[in-house]
C-alpha angles and dihedrals in degrees: 000000000000088000096042096052095061090047091052091048091050092051091048091052093048090050091051092049091048091051091050091050091048092049090048091050092048090048091052091048091052091058109099116245128221109251112199121202116242133196098016080164126013097236144008090269127060099187108313098334131078124261131213091255120116129193121253122257111292092003118138118202122199113201123193114187124186133184127185127205123279121297091229093060089096139231094302088069091035089248092302100317091113090067126069135189122177143184124199116198143172127199124186128196111224088179132353088272104032126065141163130206146184131195147166127216124199095206095085096354092256127169118207135187128179145172121222126198129180105219099181135012127213107247145164137193117045089007121035119198118161102210146026115240123197129176126204129191117191136187119198131193118196110204094184125128097037117242094247091059095049113016091174091073108089129204089255090054090057095056127096134170137211131196121190136184112193122194118186139169130196102216095182141345087277107038133055130169132193134195117199131196111199135187121187124189122187119186094208125035140149098267094204094069109002135071127223086217123041129182127198143169120217129206118196136170144178129202119189114215100173136007092273105021129071138168120230137188139176140182129190117203115200112220101198113027118158116250094245097042116140091209131098137206111271118248127180143169129193149177118224116209119185115206110176109284093359132078112204117195123190110200141189115194144147090229119091092181117088101198126077095249092056095040096050103034107022109039104134099175125099107219092198092054093053098262089142123147118207114209147130145234121216120191129185124185123210123195106221096188140021113293112261 
């Protein structure tokens, strides 16, 4: 009996501890988790404009954007295919919510760099937040015309800046919508028909039709254009095709520029008159470290 009693007491203690652990585990499981929304849009671009998406930590995205001439340029130019305008860009994720990028566009030989930060993430469960909010700050340098052709244009004159606040919601697995507030400042403009400061509101959407194909669209409405401006509001439509590690976007737009400054403040094509540029964006993501 002296030997049996300690054994019984030990088993009783182990049972009690096991019950406590089980109750603790069940209690932890009952706590609601925070479920964050992912892939509101497939990439960092919708058509021409930016999306709320950020790259993952230590991810490097290479973006190749291409625009042909206008479809109404006729058969001599093969409906625009004889002309080519490109942007090459790199974006790196410092964290899952913070990224930096650089790029160069051939249209007006502009260099751009920006920082992107996701302020809030759409979520449900333990924490409910209805939208994803991302901010972007961009600096542009226009190297055209070259200094030897116009020495009166200073480095300061060639600079411009863009600030964006992007608010998006993924309503379902198929449909996402984004509202954008955009401010563009250009140091040097043609005062007769351009503003140093331009304001615009963007409307963008994505509708997924299959697992790897989605339709996109965007429209940027300028809030303060001058009456005699030769520029138009930017309109674009696209088809997103996901092919493994690549995202391939076919686009139709009246904007030949591929940076926000050009799209918002310098779109000189009339979509309704056939000034439509066919083009594409190709993005490829590289993981520069082990996934965390």
